[in-house]
C-alpha positions in Angstrom: 107.9 -78.1 66.0 104.3 -77.1 65.1 104.4 -79.2 62.0 105.5 -82.3 64.1 102.6 -81.5 66.5 100.1 -81.5 63.6 101.5 -84.8 62.4 100.4 -86.3 65.7 97.1 -84.4 66.0 95.7 -84.6 62.5 95.6 -88.4 62.1 93.8 -88.7 65.5 91.0 -86.5 64.1 91.1 -87.7 60.6 90.5 -91.3 61.8 87.2 -90.2 63.4 83.9 -90.3 61.6 81.9 -87.2 60.7 79.7 -87.5 63.7 82.7 -87.6 66.1 84.3 -84.5 64.3 81.0 -82.6 64.6 80.8 -83.5 68.3 84.3 -82.3 68.8 83.5 -79.0 67.0 80.4 -78.6 69.2 82.5 -79.2 72.3 85.0 -76.6 71.1 82.2 -74.0 70.6 80.8 -74.8 74.1 84.3 -74.4 75.6 84.7 -71.0 74.1 81.2 -69.9 75.1 81.6 -71.1 78.7 85.0 -69.4 79.0 83.7 -66.0 77.9 80.5 -66.4 79.9 82.3 -66.9 83.2 85.3 -64.7 82.4 84.5 -62.0 79.9 87.3 -60.2 78.1 90.9 -61.1 77.9 90.8 -63.6 80.7 88.0 -65.4 78.9 90.0 -65.5 75.7 92.9 -67.1 77.6 90.5 -69.6 79.2 89.0 -70.5 75.8 92.6 -71.1 74.5 93.3 -73.3 77.5 90.0 -75.2 76.9 90.7 -75.8 73.2 94.2 -77.0 74.0 92.9 -79.4 76.7 90.3 -80.7 74.3 92.9 -81.4 71.7 95.1 -83.2 74.2 92.2 -85.3 75.4 91.3 -86.3 71.9 94.9 -87.3 70.9 95.5 -89.2 74.2 92.2 -91.1 73.9 93.1 -92.2 70.4 96.9 -92.7 70.6 97.9 -92.8 74.3 100.1 -89.8 73.6 100.1 -86.3 75.0 102.0 -84.1 72.4 104.8 -82.1 73.9 103.9 -79.2 71.6 100.4 -78.9 73.0 101.7 -79.0 76.6 104.3 -76.4 75.7 101.6 -74.2 74.2 99.5 -74.5 77.3 102.5 -73.6 79.5 103.3 -70.6 77.4 99.7 -69.4 77.2 99.4 -69.8 80.9 102.5 -67.8 81.7 101.3 -65.0 79.3 97.9 -65.0 81.0 99.6 -64.6 84.4 101.8 -61.9 83.2 99.0 -59.9 81.6 96.5 -60.3 84.5 99.1 -59.4 87.2 100.8 -56.6 85.3 101.6 -54.7 88.5 103.4 -57.6 90.1 104.5 -59.6 87.1 107.6 -61.3 88.5 106.1 -62.5 91.8 103.0 -63.8 89.9 105.2 -65.6 87.4 107.4 -67.0 90.1 104.4 -68.3 92.0 103.0 -69.9 88.8 106.3 -71.5 88.1 106.5 -72.8 91.7 103.1 -74.5 91.4 104.1 -76.0 88.1 107.3 -77.4 89.5 105.6 -78.7 92.7 102.8 -80.4 90.8 105.1 -81.8 88.1 107.4 -83.3 90.8 104.5 -84.8 92.7 103.3 -86.6 89.6 106.8 -87.7 88.8 107.2 -89.1 92.3 103.9 -90.9 91.9 105.0 -92.3 88.6 108.3 -93.5 90.2 106.5 -95.0 93.2 104.1 -96.9 91.0 107.0 -98.2 88.9 108.7 -99.5 92.0 105.5 -101.1 93.4 104.1 -102.7 90.2 107.1 -102.9 87.9 105.4 -100.9 85.1 104.5 -97.4 84.3 101.3 -96.1 85.9 101.6 -92.6 84.5 103.3 -91.4 81.4 105.7 -88.5 81.2 103.1 -86.7 79.2 100.8 -86.8 82.3 103.7 -85.4 84.4 104.2 -82.5 81.9 100.4 -81.9 81.7 100.3 -81.7 85.5 103.0 -79.0 85.4 101.0 -77.0 82.9 98.0 -77.3 85.3 100.2 -75.7 88.0 100.6 -72.6 85.9 96.9 -72.2 85.3 95.4 -73.2 88.6 95.8 -71.7 92.1 96.6 -74.0 95.0 93.0 -74.7 96.0 92.0 -75.5 92.4 94.7 -78.0 91.8 93.3 -80.9 94.0 89.8 -80.1 92.4 91.2 -80.8 89.0 92.9 -84.0 90.1 89.8 -85.3 91.8 87.6 -84.5 88.8 90.0 -86.4 86.6 90.3 -89.4 88.9 86.6 -89.7 89.6 85.8 -89.4 85.9 88.4 -92.0 84.9 87.1 -94.5 87.5 83.5 -93.9 86.5 84.2 -94.4 82.8 86.2 -97.6 83.4 83.7 -99.0 85.9 80.9 -98.4 83.4 82.9 -100.1 80.6 83.5 -103.0 82.9 79.9 -103.3 84.1 78.6 -103.2 80.5 81.0 -105.9 79.6 82.5 -104.1 76.7 86.0 -104.6 77.9 87.6 -106.6 80.7 89.2 -104.2 83.2 92.1 -105.4 85.2 95.3 -104.1 86.9 97.2 -103.9 83.6 94.5 -102.1 81.6 95.9 -99.0 79.9 94.3 -95.8 80.9 94.8 -92.6 78.8 94.8 -90.4 81.9 95.3 -87.3 79.8 91.8 -87.9 78.4 90.4 -87.1 81.9 93.1 -84.8 83.3 93.1 -82.3 80.4 89.4 -81.4 80.5 89.5 -81.4 84.4 92.2 -78.7 84.2 89.9 -76.5 82.2 86.9 -77.3 84.4 88.9 -76.4 87.5 90.0 -73.1 85.8 86.3 -72.4 84.9 85.3 -73.0 88.6 88.2 -70.8 89.7 87.1 -68.0 87.3 83.5 -68.3 88.6 84.5 -68.1 92.2 86.6 -65.0 91.5 83.4 -63.2 90.4 81.5 -63.9 93.7 
C-alpha cells in the first residue's frame, strides 16, 4: 500500500523544478517549526505530522487532481492515535467523538457532492475531498471545522479570481478545481489555531 502511494507522490515532486522542490522543503520546515512553537512536545509532533501529510496531499492534488487514499488513511490513523494519547483517561469517549465528527463531516461533503451532481450533472467534489473532510473531523473540534472549510473556500476563490483577472486562464463553471490543494493546508491551519487557542 505504501509503495502504491509513493508511485503517486514521487512523480508529482519529480516533475517539479529544483526551485519548487526547495520551496516545498522550506514549507515543510516551517510547518514543523510552527507546530512545535504552538504545541510543544507530543502534541506538536502530531501536528507536524499532520502538516506534512497535508502538504503532501496539496502538492499531489495540485499536480494530478488526485488525493491519494494512503495519505488520507495515514492522516486518519495519526489523528486517532493523537486523540488516544492526549485523552488517555477517557480514550473511548474521545475516540468516539472524533469518529462522530469524521462521519458527520464526511457525510456532509458526500451530500454536497451528490447535490452538485444532481444540479449540474457533473462532479463538483471528488471522493478524495470527501475522505479528506472525514480526516479533518478526526483532527478538529466542532468550532474549528467551519474555520478550515472557510479558509479553504476563500483561498480557492481568491486564487482563481486572481488567475482570471491576470488573464492567465479563462475561469468558467466547468473549470476544474483541485480543492484538496486548499482544504489540506486549511485543515492544518485550523488545527494550529485550535492548538493556539488551547494555550490561552
